[in-house]
Backbone bond lengths (Angstrom), bond angles and torsions (degrees), N, CA, C in turn:
res aa  C-N    CA-C-N  psi(-1)  N-CA   C-N-CA  omega(-1)  CA-C   N-CA-C  phi
1 M - - - 1.466 - - 1.532 110.38 -
2 K 1.317 116.98 134.07 1.459 121.66 179.27 1.524 110.39 -70.96
3 K 1.330 114.69 144.13 1.464 119.67 -176.38 1.525 111.16 -83.97
4 L 1.328 114.23 144.94 1.458 122.32 172.29 1.520 107.94 -120.65
5 I 1.323 115.13 121.40 1.464 122.46 -176.31 1.521 108.76 -120.36
6 G 1.323 116.48 131.69 1.459 120.61 178.25 1.512 111.43 -123.05
7 Y 1.321 116.34 136.99 1.464 120.93 171.89 1.523 108.67 -85.94
8 V 1.325 115.24 126.87 1.460 121.68 178.95 1.524 107.96 -127.18
9 G 1.313 117.02 124.82 1.457 120.79 178.61 1.520 111.31 -65.51
10 T 1.321 116.44 145.24 1.463 120.98 179.04 1.522 111.31 -50.54
11 K 1.321 116.10 -40.21 1.475 121.16 -176.89 1.525 112.89 -76.99
12 D 1.348 117.14 -9.08 1.465 120.33 -172.69 1.524 114.13 -103.60
13 F 1.318 118.77 4.57 1.460 120.13 -176.15 1.526 112.33 -63.81
14 S 1.310 117.11 -28.45 1.464 119.55 -179.23 1.527 112.24 -67.66
15 S 1.346 117.42 -15.47 1.463 120.94 -178.94 1.524 113.09 -93.66
16 L 1.332 117.49 -1.24 1.462 120.57 -179.54 1.532 111.22 -60.70
17 K 1.321 115.47 135.09 1.457 121.42 177.51 1.526 110.27 -100.48
18 E 1.313 115.95 146.57 1.461 121.58 -174.74 1.526 112.10 -57.14
19 E 1.337 117.64 -44.88 1.461 119.96 -178.05 1.523 111.83 -66.76
20 D 1.335 117.41 -30.80 1.460 120.52 176.50 1.529 110.69 -70.85
21 V 1.309 116.31 -39.92 1.468 120.83 176.60 1.528 110.26 -59.26
22 K 1.322 116.60 -40.09 1.466 120.78 178.79 1.525 111.76 -67.04
23 S 1.338 116.65 -26.02 1.459 121.27 -175.30 1.525 113.77 -83.48
24 L 1.318 117.15 -23.32 1.461 121.49 -172.20 1.526 112.37 -90.33
25 D 1.317 115.48 147.60 1.462 121.85 172.49 1.527 111.23 -96.48
26 I 1.343 115.38 -38.11 1.466 121.08 -177.76 1.525 108.58 -139.66
27 I 1.326 116.07 136.68 1.457 121.37 169.17 1.522 107.80 -110.79
28 N 1.328 115.78 123.65 1.459 121.50 172.79 1.524 108.24 -92.95
29 I 1.308 116.00 119.34 1.465 121.56 -176.72 1.525 108.82 -85.68
30 A 1.326 116.83 120.90 1.459 121.71 -175.63 1.543 110.64 -109.66
31 F 1.304 117.60 119.68 1.447 130.94 1.04 1.520 110.13 -142.43
32 G 1.327 115.89 154.44 1.453 121.14 157.85 1.521 107.50 -87.73
33 K 1.332 116.92 164.30 1.465 119.24 179.69 1.522 110.34 -140.35
34 V 1.325 115.11 172.04 1.461 121.82 -177.08 1.522 108.85 -110.53
35 E 1.332 116.29 122.54 1.458 121.75 175.31 1.518 109.57 -131.01
36 D 1.331 115.65 124.41 1.470 121.43 -179.00 1.528 110.95 52.88
37 G 1.312 115.82 37.85 1.457 121.20 176.48 1.508 115.52 81.89
38 E 1.335 117.43 -3.61 1.459 121.28 -179.74 1.528 110.66 -107.78
39 V 1.320 115.74 145.68 1.449 121.15 175.08 1.522 108.79 -85.11
40 I 1.328 116.49 130.38 1.460 121.55 178.56 1.535 108.69 -130.56
41 W 1.315 115.68 157.36 1.469 120.75 179.23 1.515 109.13 -150.96
42 D 1.328 116.14 124.86 1.455 122.30 172.42 1.521 107.17 -87.42
43 C 1.328 117.17 98.83 1.465 121.17 -169.84 1.522 113.96 -75.36
44 Q 1.317 118.01 -19.15 1.472 122.59 -178.15 1.542 109.85 50.70
45 D 1.330 118.38 -128.82 1.472 120.67 -178.64 1.527 113.01 -96.57
46 T 1.328 116.05 12.30 1.460 119.57 -174.20 1.527 114.03 -56.08
47 P 1.345 120.57 -43.93 1.474 119.35 -178.00 1.528 113.46 -55.50
48 K 1.322 116.98 -36.90 1.468 120.42 179.29 1.525 110.97 -62.97
49 Y 1.316 115.91 -44.33 1.465 119.68 -178.74 1.527 111.75 -74.84
50 M 1.329 117.41 -28.17 1.460 120.20 174.97 1.524 110.32 -62.34
51 K 1.316 116.47 -42.96 1.469 120.39 179.19 1.524 110.08 -63.35
52 W 1.327 116.35 -44.04 1.464 121.16 177.64 1.526 110.67 -58.74
53 A 1.323 116.77 -44.84 1.462 121.15 -177.79 1.527 111.40 -67.39
54 K 1.328 117.00 -39.31 1.470 120.44 179.01 1.530 111.03 -65.37
55 D 1.318 117.03 -32.24 1.470 120.00 176.60 1.529 110.92 -65.96
56 I 1.318 116.18 -30.39 1.467 121.74 179.60 1.529 111.02 -81.78
57 N 1.325 116.38 -41.46 1.462 122.43 -176.60 1.521 108.66 -134.26
58 K 1.313 116.56 94.25 1.473 121.17 -174.20 1.527 112.96 -66.18
59 N 1.343 117.08 -18.00 1.465 120.79 -179.91 1.528 113.01 -91.97
60 L 1.325 116.33 -4.47 1.457 120.74 -179.11 1.530 110.74 -66.94
61 K 1.342 115.99 135.72 1.455 120.97 178.51 1.524 110.01 -114.62
62 F 1.339 114.95 146.36 1.459 121.88 178.56 1.520 109.81 -116.26
63 C 1.329 115.91 128.76 1.458 121.63 176.93 1.525 108.89 -123.12
64 L 1.320 116.00 137.85 1.460 120.05 175.08 1.517 108.28 -83.65
65 S 1.324 116.07 119.50 1.451 121.24 175.47 1.520 108.47 -89.28
66 I 1.323 115.58 127.14 1.463 121.81 -176.49 1.517 108.70 -111.08
67 G 1.336 116.40 122.10 1.453 119.62 175.78 1.504 113.40 122.59
68 G 1.344 115.96 -125.02 1.458 121.71 -174.13 1.523 110.66 101.59
69 W 1.324 115.83 169.54 1.464 121.14 -178.94 1.524 110.80 -58.12
70 S 1.304 116.60 131.02 1.473 127.02 178.33 1.520 113.38 72.69
71 A 1.344 117.94 6.41 1.467 121.00 176.89 1.526 108.85 -88.34
72 G 1.312 116.58 113.35 1.455 121.34 -176.95 1.513 112.73 -97.11
73 G 1.324 114.90 -162.51 1.459 121.93 177.96 1.511 114.23 99.50
74 F 1.330 117.46 -20.45 1.456 120.74 -176.71 1.530 111.89 -67.94
75 S 1.315 116.06 -47.54 1.459 119.98 -173.54 1.525 111.41 -60.12
76 I 1.326 116.13 -48.11 1.466 119.61 -178.36 1.522 110.47 -67.59
77 A 1.328 117.40 -42.42 1.467 120.63 -178.57 1.520 112.31 -63.58
78 S 1.325 116.89 -30.44 1.467 119.91 -173.81 1.519 113.97 -90.98
79 R 1.333 118.37 0.55 1.462 120.47 -173.12 1.519 114.04 -78.28
80 T 1.328 117.46 -20.33 1.466 120.52 179.63 1.517 110.11 -129.27
81 E 1.326 115.44 157.91 1.465 119.28 177.26 1.523 110.68 -62.08
82 E 1.325 115.96 -39.91 1.463 120.26 178.69 1.529 110.75 -62.00
83 G 1.336 117.01 -42.66 1.459 121.06 179.63 1.517 112.37 -65.27
84 R 1.327 115.71 -40.01 1.462 119.60 179.62 1.520 111.71 -66.40
85 K 1.313 116.34 -39.80 1.463 120.29 178.65 1.527 111.10 -66.15
86 K 1.332 116.28 -39.89 1.464 120.72 178.44 1.531 110.33 -63.45
87 F 1.321 116.01 -45.14 1.459 120.98 177.66 1.526 110.39 -58.57
88 A 1.325 115.96 -50.30 1.469 120.94 -176.37 1.520 111.50 -63.40
89 K 1.320 116.63 -44.12 1.470 119.80 -177.25 1.525 111.26 -65.17
90 T 1.333 117.24 -43.46 1.467 119.20 -177.93 1.536 110.74 -69.71
91 A 1.328 117.16 -32.79 1.468 119.89 176.01 1.523 110.46 -66.02
92 V 1.321 116.13 -46.05 1.467 120.19 -177.51 1.527 111.07 -71.96
93 D 1.317 118.11 -29.58 1.476 120.32 174.12 1.530 110.57 -59.53
94 I 1.342 116.59 -40.97 1.469 120.45 177.26 1.519 109.99 -65.37
95 L 1.319 116.26 -43.86 1.464 120.50 178.75 1.522 110.92 -55.86
96 K 1.325 116.46 -46.05 1.471 120.49 -178.39 1.531 111.38 -69.76
97 K 1.322 117.10 -39.20 1.461 120.89 -177.51 1.526 111.55 -61.72
98 Y 1.337 116.24 -39.75 1.464 120.06 -175.16 1.532 112.60 -106.88
99 D 1.318 116.35 11.32 1.466 122.41 177.36 1.529 111.09 54.31
100 L 1.325 115.51 46.77 1.453 121.10 175.86 1.525 110.10 -79.48
101 D 1.325 115.69 169.67 1.460 120.71 -175.27 1.519 113.28 -108.30
102 G 1.329 117.13 -5.78 1.450 117.61 -179.31 1.514 112.84 176.67
103 I 1.337 113.94 177.89 1.462 123.15 -179.79 1.524 108.10 -124.95
104 D 1.331 115.59 138.64 1.464 122.66 175.77 1.524 107.74 -121.01
105 I 1.337 117.22 122.80 1.460 121.35 -179.92 1.525 109.27 -99.04
106 D 1.324 115.12 119.93 1.463 122.10 -179.13 1.531 108.44 -119.09
107 W 1.327 115.38 71.59 1.461 123.09 -179.52 1.529 107.54 -89.28
108 E 1.356 116.14 109.94 1.462 121.13 -177.46 1.531 110.39 -116.05
109 Y 1.352 116.84 91.01 1.459 131.26 2.79 1.518 108.46 -144.71
110 P 1.341 117.75 152.77 1.466 119.84 174.88 1.531 111.18 -55.05
111 C 1.330 115.86 137.00 1.477 125.27 176.62 1.526 113.64 74.91
112 I 1.320 118.54 -10.44 1.460 121.25 -171.33 1.529 110.02 -117.69
113 S 1.338 116.32 128.55 1.469 120.69 -174.53 1.520 112.81 -110.04
114 I 1.342 117.60 18.82 1.460 120.55 -174.77 1.530 112.37 -63.32
115 A 1.341 116.85 -25.67 1.471 120.23 177.98 1.532 111.22 -87.88
116 E 1.340 115.46 16.18 1.467 122.47 178.46 1.530 111.59 63.07
117 I 1.342 115.45 40.58 1.460 121.65 173.54 1.517 108.82 -114.64
118 D 1.337 116.03 160.89 1.458 120.13 176.12 1.518 110.06 -63.59
119 A 1.330 115.75 141.11 1.451 120.54 179.00 1.528 109.01 -156.80
120 C 1.321 116.06 154.12 1.457 121.47 174.46 1.524 108.78 -153.94
121 R 1.327 117.44 164.53 1.455 121.09 -177.90 1.523 112.05 -62.21
122 E 1.338 115.95 -29.85 1.466 119.94 -177.81 1.531 113.04 -72.46
123 D 1.341 116.89 -7.95 1.466 119.66 174.82 1.527 111.26 -55.06
124 K 1.318 116.13 -29.82 1.466 120.17 -177.92 1.517 111.24 -56.13
125 Q 1.320 116.50 -47.83 1.466 120.96 179.00 1.530 111.44 -80.30
126 N 1.328 116.06 -35.81 1.469 119.74 -176.20 1.528 112.61 -69.93
127 Y 1.328 116.53 -26.63 1.466 120.42 174.68 1.529 109.69 -58.63
128 T 1.315 116.22 -46.44 1.465 121.19 178.03 1.517 111.06 -61.84
129 L 1.327 115.85 -45.30 1.464 120.30 -177.22 1.524 111.75 -66.08
130 L 1.333 117.26 -34.40 1.466 120.41 177.80 1.523 110.16 -66.26
131 L 1.317 117.06 -42.46 1.462 120.60 178.10 1.525 111.31 -65.77
132 K 1.310 116.10 -37.00 1.477 120.56 176.32 1.521 110.46 -61.28
133 A 1.348 116.85 -44.00 1.469 121.00 179.60 1.531 110.60 -64.05
134 L 1.312 116.96 -39.43 1.462 120.70 178.08 1.525 111.14 -65.05
135 R 1.326 116.46 -44.93 1.465 119.68 179.79 1.530 110.73 -61.36
136 E 1.319 117.11 -42.17 1.471 120.57 179.68 1.521 111.01 -63.96
137 E 1.320 117.53 -39.45 1.464 121.14 179.62 1.524 110.63 -69.57
138 L 1.329 117.24 -39.21 1.463 120.81 177.82 1.531 111.63 -66.07
139 N 1.314 115.85 -34.56 1.466 119.56 -177.65 1.522 113.04 -69.49
140 I 1.326 116.59 -17.29 1.470 120.67 179.04 1.526 111.01 -72.09
141 I 1.340 116.23 -27.04 1.467 120.62 -177.32 1.524 109.30 -62.73
142 E 1.304 116.06 128.28 1.461 120.81 -177.17 1.531 111.45 -84.76
143 N 1.322 114.61 144.47 1.474 122.97 172.10 1.527 113.67 60.30
144 K 1.341 116.56 27.93 1.458 119.40 178.70 1.515 109.99 -155.11
145 K 1.330 115.91 125.97 1.469 120.92 174.80 1.520 107.64 -94.87
146 C 1.321 115.82 110.40 1.461 120.63 -176.01 1.525 110.98 -97.83
147 L 1.316 115.09 146.75 1.456 121.48 -179.57 1.522 111.01 -83.11
148 L 1.329 115.20 143.30 1.458 121.45 168.16 1.523 106.91 -124.98
149 M 1.327 114.75 119.93 1.458 121.75 -174.79 1.524 109.34 -127.78
150 V 1.329 115.33 162.02 1.463 121.03 171.73 1.520 109.22 -135.62
151 A 1.328 115.85 152.64 1.459 122.77 167.43 1.525 105.79 -107.33
152 T 1.328 116.81 125.35 1.463 120.91 -171.80 1.520 111.50 -123.18
153 G 1.326 115.54 159.74 1.453 121.11 -179.45 1.516 112.49 -64.98
154 G 1.335 115.85 150.23 1.449 121.44 -173.34 1.513 115.66 -91.28
155 D 1.342 117.26 12.57 1.457 119.21 178.80 1.533 109.08 -141.41
156 E 1.325 116.85 -179.37 1.461 121.05 -169.10 1.524 114.04 -68.57
157 Y 1.333 118.65 -19.76 1.458 120.06 179.05 1.526 111.38 -55.49
158 F 1.327 116.78 -36.76 1.466 119.52 -177.49 1.526 110.48 -69.01
159 L 1.304 116.73 -36.64 1.465 120.78 179.70 1.526 111.19 -71.41
160 R 1.326 117.36 -31.99 1.470 119.87 176.36 1.518 111.63 -68.01
161 C 1.336 116.70 -27.62 1.464 121.36 -172.52 1.527 113.69 -102.35
162 T 1.323 117.05 7.51 1.473 121.57 178.73 1.525 109.05 -139.82
163 E 1.327 114.82 173.07 1.462 121.47 174.77 1.528 107.21 -115.97
164 M 1.317 116.37 71.42 1.458 118.88 -171.23 1.525 113.35 -65.23
165 D 1.327 117.24 -23.11 1.466 118.96 175.06 1.521 110.79 -63.34
166 K 1.338 116.74 -41.66 1.465 121.64 178.61 1.526 111.29 -80.24
167 A 1.329 116.34 -42.60 1.461 120.40 -176.15 1.518 111.77 -62.47
168 S 1.327 117.17 -37.88 1.468 120.13 -175.21 1.519 112.59 -66.18
169 E 1.337 117.73 -17.35 1.465 120.40 176.57 1.524 111.41 -63.56
170 Y 1.326 116.67 -26.65 1.470 121.05 -177.63 1.528 112.00 -95.08
171 L 1.325 116.63 -3.56 1.466 121.09 -169.98 1.521 112.27 -108.14
172 D 1.325 114.48 148.56 1.461 121.09 172.24 1.522 111.34 -92.11
173 I 1.333 116.19 -36.09 1.466 121.59 -176.11 1.521 109.68 -141.97
174 V 1.339 115.57 136.44 1.461 122.78 174.48 1.526 107.23 -115.83
175 Q 1.330 116.35 109.05 1.468 122.08 -178.55 1.528 109.06 -94.93
176 I 1.316 116.57 109.20 1.458 119.86 179.51 1.532 108.56 -85.44
177 M 1.321 115.25 122.10 1.465 120.09 -178.46 1.534 109.14 -78.70
178 T 1.317 114.98 76.99 1.456 120.89 -177.22 1.529 110.91 -83.12
179 Y 1.322 113.07 56.34 1.464 123.09 171.18 1.518 106.27 -145.81
180 D 1.317 117.55 170.59 1.468 121.19 -170.24 1.522 110.61 57.43
181 L 1.334 117.15 27.19 1.457 120.20 178.10 1.527 110.88 -67.43
182 R 1.305 115.65 -22.82 1.461 122.68 169.35 1.518 106.06 -146.18
183 G 1.315 116.95 141.81 1.462 117.05 179.92 1.503 113.68 167.90
184 G 1.334 115.54 -103.67 1.452 121.57 -169.18 1.512 115.49 -62.17
185 F 1.339 117.82 -18.00 1.466 120.70 -179.20 1.528 112.03 -105.98
186 S 1.331 117.12 0.37 1.459 120.34 -171.29 1.523 111.73 -123.79
187 V 1.354 115.99 133.96 1.459 120.77 173.63 1.524 110.56 -95.08
188 Q 1.323 116.97 -1.86 1.464 120.38 175.15 1.517 109.23 -93.24
189 T 1.308 116.66 131.95 1.458 120.57 -179.29 1.530 110.75 -70.64
190 G 1.304 115.42 160.78 1.460 120.83 177.74 1.513 110.39 164.44
191 H 1.315 115.38 -176.05 1.456 121.06 -178.12 1.527 110.68 -80.17
192 H 1.334 116.61 142.04 1.467 119.14 178.17 1.512 113.05 -105.40
193 T 1.347 118.50 -8.59 1.467 120.03 -178.29 1.531 110.03 -149.33
194 N 1.335 115.16 44.19 1.461 122.66 -175.12 1.528 112.27 -78.49
195 L 1.314 115.60 146.89 1.456 120.88 178.68 1.527 111.54 -74.34
196 Y 1.313 116.43 -45.16 1.466 121.66 179.95 1.525 110.13 -124.11
197 T 1.333 116.11 171.41 1.459 122.17 178.44 1.515 109.67 -96.90
198 S 1.318 117.26 126.34 1.461 121.35 175.90 1.524 110.31 -69.64
199 Q 1.309 116.65 152.57 1.463 122.20 -177.88 1.525 111.98 -56.90
200 I 1.326 117.00 -39.54 1.466 119.78 -173.83 1.531 113.04 -94.16
201 D 1.333 117.97 6.50 1.465 121.14 180.00 1.524 109.45 -77.19
202 L 1.322 117.04 128.77 1.460 121.23 179.00 1.525 112.04 -73.07
203 S 1.330 117.24 -17.75 1.461 122.25 177.78 1.522 109.39 -104.86
204 S 1.324 116.09 140.19 1.464 120.30 178.66 1.522 112.61 -90.30
205 A 1.334 117.60 -1.23 1.464 120.98 -175.28 1.523 111.27 -63.08
206 S 1.325 115.49 131.16 1.463 122.20 177.46 1.518 108.02 -166.47
207 V 1.327 115.97 168.46 1.459 120.45 174.08 1.523 109.85 -57.78
208 D 1.312 116.02 -50.26 1.463 120.43 -176.61 1.517 111.95 -60.43
209 N 1.322 116.96 -42.79 1.461 120.27 179.57 1.528 110.72 -63.70
210 A 1.338 116.65 -42.74 1.464 120.30 179.95 1.523 111.09 -63.08
211 V 1.327 116.64 -47.37 1.459 120.27 -178.73 1.523 110.51 -60.25
212 R 1.319 117.02 -44.99 1.467 120.49 179.86 1.528 111.21 -60.52
213 K 1.329 116.73 -43.25 1.468 120.53 -179.10 1.531 111.14 -66.54
214 Y 1.324 117.44 -40.13 1.463 119.47 178.47 1.524 110.99 -64.88
215 I 1.310 117.05 -39.78 1.468 120.14 177.65 1.526 110.09 -65.33
216 E 1.337 117.50 -38.85 1.470 121.12 175.74 1.527 111.31 -60.43
217 H 1.338 116.40 -30.28 1.466 121.44 178.60 1.538 111.35 -89.75
218 K 1.307 116.54 20.60 1.469 123.86 170.67 1.520 114.21 71.06
219 V 1.324 117.37 23.75 1.462 120.07 171.28 1.522 107.25 -83.24
220 P 1.331 118.34 120.67 1.466 119.95 -178.19 1.523 111.49 -59.79
221 R 1.327 116.32 133.15 1.458 120.03 -176.93 1.522 112.08 -60.99
222 E 1.345 116.94 -29.89 1.462 119.50 -178.94 1.529 112.78 -73.01
223 K 1.360 117.35 -6.19 1.465 121.19 174.61 1.529 112.25 -100.32
224 I 1.324 117.78 -6.73 1.466 121.31 -171.52 1.528 111.79 -87.63
225 V 1.324 114.53 129.71 1.468 123.15 175.38 1.528 107.94 -118.37
226 V 1.311 116.28 136.62 1.464 123.44 -177.15 1.526 109.83 -100.68
227 G 1.333 116.28 143.87 1.460 121.42 -175.34 1.519 114.30 -92.91
228 V 1.334 115.09 144.67 1.463 124.85 176.02 1.528 107.71 -121.27
229 A 1.342 116.62 140.70 1.468 120.70 -178.05 1.522 110.87 -103.70
230 F 1.326 115.96 127.98 1.466 121.72 173.17 1.531 110.47 -95.72
231 Y 1.320 117.20 21.77 1.464 122.63 -178.74 1.522 108.10 -145.28
232 S 1.311 116.33 172.21 1.462 121.17 -176.26 1.523 111.16 -119.56
233 R 1.337 113.81 168.57 1.460 122.76 168.26 1.527 107.27 -118.01
234 M 1.356 116.01 139.33 1.466 121.20 -170.65 1.528 111.18 -130.81
235 W 1.330 115.00 132.66 1.461 122.29 174.46 1.529 109.09 -117.02
236 T 1.323 117.33 139.79 1.465 121.73 178.55 1.525 110.34 -118.86
237 G 1.330 115.50 161.18 1.463 120.01 -177.80 1.517 111.60 68.92
238 V 1.335 116.33 43.60 1.473 122.50 -176.06 1.527 109.29 -99.63
239 K 1.335 116.59 134.63 1.461 120.36 178.37 1.530 110.48 -67.39
240 N 1.318 115.32 143.38 1.464 121.35 -177.87 1.530 109.92 -82.72
241 I 1.332 115.19 68.23 1.466 123.50 177.56 1.523 107.39 -128.14
242 D 1.330 117.72 132.56 1.468 121.85 179.71 1.527 111.57 51.10
243 N 1.322 115.67 40.75 1.468 121.87 179.36 1.526 112.20 55.90
244 G 1.334 115.80 31.35 1.463 121.12 175.40 1.512 115.65 82.22
245 Y 1.335 117.41 -2.53 1.474 120.51 -174.57 1.530 111.10 -80.62
246 M 1.324 116.39 132.36 1.459 123.90 179.40 1.531 111.81 61.75
247 Q 1.335 115.68 38.98 1.460 121.27 178.91 1.532 110.00 -114.00
248 M 1.318 115.33 157.99 1.456 120.70 176.00 1.523 109.39 -81.02
249 A 1.322 115.93 135.55 1.460 121.92 -178.83 1.525 110.34 -111.07
250 K 1.307 115.89 169.65 1.463 120.71 175.06 1.521 111.79 -89.34
251 S 1.344 115.95 -2.93 1.471 120.75 177.21 1.513 108.73 -132.91
252 T 1.318 116.04 163.30 1.459 119.69 167.09 1.532 108.00 -78.99
253 G 1.318 115.26 170.41 1.465 119.26 -177.54 1.511 112.00 -82.91
254 G 1.314 116.51 77.19 1.459 121.22 -179.01 1.522 111.70 -71.95
255 Y 1.344 115.16 172.44 1.460 119.21 178.76 1.519 110.20 -60.92
256 G 1.336 114.67 130.44 1.451 120.79 178.80 1.515 111.15 -105.43
257 P 1.314 116.84 -163.11 1.461 121.05 -177.50 1.526 112.77 -63.20
258 S 1.328 115.57 152.68 1.458 121.52 173.04 1.521 109.50 -69.43
259 Y 1.335 116.32 169.04 1.464 119.39 179.76 1.524 111.14 -59.26
260 S 1.327 117.10 -43.72 1.465 118.72 -178.06 1.524 111.61 -66.51
261 E 1.328 117.91 -33.82 1.464 120.77 175.71 1.528 110.84 -68.60
262 L 1.339 116.15 -36.86 1.459 119.83 177.30 1.527 110.75 -61.64
263 V 1.330 115.98 -44.83 1.461 120.66 -179.65 1.529 110.66 -62.34
264 E 1.312 115.55 -40.59 1.469 119.66 -174.51 1.525 113.26 -75.36
265 N 1.345 116.26 -37.84 1.461 117.81 -167.91 1.529 116.29 -128.20
266 Y 1.316 119.10 -7.34 1.467 119.14 -169.51 1.527 115.15 -124.33
267 I 1.307 119.81 -44.42 1.464 121.14 -171.05 1.527 109.72 -69.89
268 D 1.350 114.99 107.25 1.467 123.02 -175.79 1.524 111.98 55.89
269 K 1.334 115.66 36.39 1.465 121.91 178.43 1.532 109.59 -138.40
270 N 1.324 115.51 156.23 1.473 122.29 173.07 1.520 112.81 51.61
271 G 1.318 116.26 39.43 1.461 120.81 175.49 1.512 115.29 90.34
272 Y 1.320 117.15 -6.44 1.470 120.49 179.94 1.526 110.47 -91.30
273 T 1.319 115.54 139.35 1.466 122.21 175.30 1.522 108.91 -115.96
274 R 1.329 115.57 135.91 1.461 120.36 176.20 1.525 109.77 -86.00
275 Y 1.338 114.97 132.82 1.459 121.94 175.45 1.526 108.73 -120.92
276 W 1.324 115.82 156.75 1.473 121.57 -179.71 1.523 109.28 -125.60
277 D 1.334 116.53 123.83 1.461 122.65 175.50 1.521 107.19 -93.99
278 N 1.322 115.97 104.30 1.460 119.57 -174.31 1.522 112.67 -72.77
279 E 1.341 117.64 -23.44 1.462 119.93 175.01 1.528 110.72 -70.46
280 A 1.329 116.21 -48.27 1.469 121.37 -177.44 1.517 112.44 -81.44
281 K 1.346 117.50 -16.18 1.462 123.04 -172.97 1.529 109.64 57.17
282 A 1.341 114.13 53.44 1.462 120.01 -175.46 1.525 110.73 -146.48
283 P 1.340 117.61 138.83 1.461 121.19 176.25 1.523 111.37 -90.41
284 Y 1.342 115.63 161.50 1.462 119.52 170.04 1.524 108.88 -155.13
285 L 1.319 115.21 163.07 1.459 122.51 -179.13 1.519 109.28 -120.70
286 F 1.344 115.77 147.86 1.468 120.39 176.04 1.521 109.30 -151.04
287 N 1.331 115.32 140.62 1.472 120.22 179.59 1.518 112.60 -123.53
288 G 1.339 116.06 16.91 1.455 120.11 -177.51 1.507 113.54 98.23
289 D 1.337 117.03 -14.98 1.472 121.66 -179.88 1.528 112.43 -141.72
290 T 1.327 117.61 -33.77 1.462 122.31 -174.55 1.533 110.35 -116.08
291 F 1.322 115.63 130.04 1.462 123.12 -178.66 1.529 108.62 -111.62
292 I 1.339 117.07 131.22 1.463 121.92 -177.18 1.526 109.64 -128.31
293 S 1.333 116.05 126.85 1.467 122.95 176.69 1.521 109.27 -108.47
294 Y 1.344 117.12 138.10 1.465 120.37 -175.28 1.521 110.52 -161.49
295 D 1.315 117.40 175.63 1.460 124.78 171.47 1.521 109.01 -104.53
296 D 1.344 116.85 144.22 1.463 120.86 171.79 1.523 108.59 -138.66
297 K 1.312 117.65 -170.69 1.463 120.05 -174.87 1.525 112.29 -62.73
298 D 1.324 116.97 -34.69 1.466 119.17 179.64 1.533 111.39 -66.92
299 S 1.320 117.13 -45.41 1.468 119.30 -179.31 1.528 111.23 -71.57
300 I 1.328 116.35 -32.97 1.460 120.46 176.26 1.525 110.80 -64.89
301 K 1.320 116.32 -42.05 1.469 120.49 177.81 1.532 110.44 -60.92
302 A 1.328 116.62 -41.44 1.468 120.59 178.61 1.526 111.09 -63.16
303 K 1.339 116.35 -40.10 1.465 119.63 178.19 1.523 111.65 -66.86
304 A 1.328 116.63 -40.49 1.465 120.36 178.68 1.525 110.81 -62.81
305 D 1.328 116.41 -42.94 1.462 120.11 177.83 1.526 110.54 -61.93
306 Y 1.315 116.52 -41.07 1.470 121.83 179.15 1.529 110.95 -61.22
307 V 1.330 116.27 -44.63 1.466 121.03 178.68 1.523 110.74 -58.21
308 K 1.323 116.16 -45.05 1.462 120.18 -178.16 1.531 111.37 -69.99
309 E 1.318 117.02 -41.43 1.466 120.94 -177.96 1.528 112.18 -67.49
310 N 1.336 116.72 -28.00 1.463 120.51 -175.44 1.531 114.00 -105.33
311 G 1.330 117.36 8.97 1.453 120.71 175.12 1.510 114.24 66.06
312 L 1.340 117.20 32.24 1.466 121.26 179.18 1.524 110.48 -84.67
313 C 1.331 115.74 170.83 1.467 121.28 -174.35 1.527 112.56 -74.27
314 G 1.349 117.37 -40.03 1.452 118.58 -177.57 1.513 112.78 163.73
315 L 1.337 115.37 -157.41 1.455 123.71 -178.77 1.523 110.62 -126.17
316 M 1.320 116.02 149.77 1.463 121.15 171.40 1.516 108.09 -133.35
317 Y 1.339 115.98 164.10 1.469 118.14 178.08 1.521 111.46 -140.15
318 W 1.328 113.19 153.48 1.464 124.15 169.31 1.525 106.87 -118.45
319 E 1.265 120.47 124.93 1.442 128.53 -19.49 1.515 108.55 -136.47
320 Y 1.319 116.29 167.49 1.466 122.58 -168.91 1.524 113.66 -56.81
321 C 1.311 118.38 -43.30 1.469 121.21 -172.57 1.527 113.04 -68.05
322 L 1.343 117.41 -11.12 1.460 120.34 -177.02 1.523 113.33 -86.81
323 D 1.329 116.43 -1.87 1.474 119.99 174.92 1.521 109.38 -118.67
324 K 1.313 115.75 86.73 1.463 120.80 178.49 1.527 111.79 -80.14
325 T 1.352 117.69 -2.81 1.462 119.68 171.47 1.528 110.48 -78.44
326 Y 1.319 116.04 -16.67 1.471 123.34 -179.39 1.534 111.41 50.25
327 T 1.333 114.30 46.69 1.467 120.05 178.72 1.522 112.89 -118.96
328 L 1.330 118.38 -28.97 1.464 120.30 -170.01 1.525 112.94 -71.47
329 T 1.325 117.89 -37.29 1.468 119.38 -179.28 1.530 110.58 -61.46
330 Q 1.302 116.10 -47.31 1.473 119.51 179.55 1.527 111.36 -67.31
331 Y 1.332 117.16 -34.93 1.462 119.87 176.95 1.528 110.77 -66.11
332 L 1.313 117.16 -40.33 1.464 121.53 176.61 1.527 111.17 -58.84
333 R 1.328 115.88 -43.89 1.461 119.42 178.73 1.534 110.17 -61.88
334 K 1.312 115.68 -42.20 1.465 120.76 -178.29 1.529 110.99 -62.01
335 V 1.330 117.50 -47.98 1.468 119.40 -174.72 1.525 111.96 -76.83
336 L 1.330 117.97 -24.80 1.473 119.58 175.00 1.524 111.08 -72.44
337 D 1.324 116.80 -31.97 1.467 121.44 -179.22 1.520 111.60 -82.64
């Protein structure tokens, strides 16, 4: 059975629905962070809801996701053997304290400081060494096989800045964040979480391109998980040409409405028309000025079929609180099965 992994914010556990809990294989808890080289996590009421969820789905696993966009501390912690051991031990101490099932490293991104985090060229090698230290610390735990996962960039920059052939030896799952493929850095409209690349797209970024590149870098396909977005990217000031697709905008593609907001106010509503790019297997919205890229049931179904056809591990999504319709998690389970 293909795995379904959902990111759930620590503060959002109280909103979990029973049917969604039954649908998930793994919940990644967002986020733990790194302070002074140590991993810390403000658990809030999460342990109470974890127990409730385990009573509903005894096979459900919980992993602490460490990092996220603009979360630093990784580069400095990973530069020395002592720092790596400290990081690994404090992460695993949290795992043992709260009876978690694994650790997910979401370092965005090794070697790259665009999110205003510390970075250096040596992150490429130190990323591998940090994962090695984590795997060794996890292996010490008796009578329990713990997961070690990563969330990775959805384009080739991440592969240039890591040694994924070596790193994947220590990993159980590699979650490729195949969203934000276009957006905050681009004034040209386009898809941000497309399965394939359209003929006229100036960017080659897509789920398929990412998966192929990761496999070329010796990441086993059975460890690869593909990302689904429960949110949109939005461009404004777009010329009314070709329904706004592949046009220059007056803004970059900033974060747009969540999926539930799209359903309520945007999809074929309030002047917006939904279009489908059959080459990219991706929907988009346009109202003559504003272009919105997102995932919906049709694009999710295409991704699920792709995962099954290519022998991949499964699908994951960011993030649970962005679907207040509480339909996508169960739909993901249905199409993966």
